[in-house]
C-alpha positions, 0 to 999 in steps of 0.5 A: 601937623596941626591935625595931629596936635589937635588929635593929641589934645583931644585924647588928653582932654578925653583922658582927663575927663574920664579920670575926673569922672572916675575920681568923683565916683570914687570919692562919692562911693568908696568912703561909704564902704568904710562907714563914711557918708559924703555931704556937700557944705552949702552954707557958711554957718561953719566957716572957716572950719568948713568952707562953703562948697566943701565936701565933708565925710561923716563917720557914723558913731553912737550919738552917746559917744559924741563929745562937746566940740565935735562937728556933728551932722544931723537931720533937723526937724524939717528934714534938712541935713545940717553939720554944726559944732556940738556945744552940749551932750545930754545923755539922760535926755538923749539930745545934743545942742549944736551951733554954727560957729559963724552964726554970731549974736549981737555981742559976738558970741556964737548963737546956739541952734534954736532946737536941740537934736535928738540922738535918733536924728544924728548921722555922725561926726565929720572925719574929713573935709575936702574944699571945693569938692562939694560944689562939684558933687552938688552940681554933678548930682543934679539932672543938668549937671549929669547931662553936662558931664555926659554931653562933654564925654560924648563930644570928646569921644566923638571928636576922638573918633572923627580925628582917628579916622581923618588923621593917620597915626605917624608910623612907628618906624618914623619915630625910630628913624628920627631917634636913631639919627639923633644918636649918630655922630 
């Protein structure tokens, strides 16, 4: 009896793990087909609007179409990817000014980023934010994270195979007889 329950539990965990892996793959790759690029939020400079650990989906736009107040993703001069609020757009200079809304000056005002961003380094604007998904994506795209995912799936598959060989399935007619007995007066 306990072995059959363990078998069902392992089957459930295997199915759940497979669904989670497929869901993560879908969330990471399907948006690209619609012109969105996923990025993990790794700092608190945009909290509470974009919580740390969130995944943002960035829609590519013409930099000239970005408006003050939009949340834009861009490459800094050092190559780091940053997502901040736009406070200024200068089409003549082809630059945008950005700020992290959680970065405050001593007087409590929002601190502007140290450098302006040229249009050529703009990726796009945020169209969707999913809390916590960035942590999962950031971890699973590292080598240790990928190894953990593969190891868990392999262990669940091995446990399922071993239990399938050790614990016989209940005969289908046993369920039918038990069900039929429950209907009799």
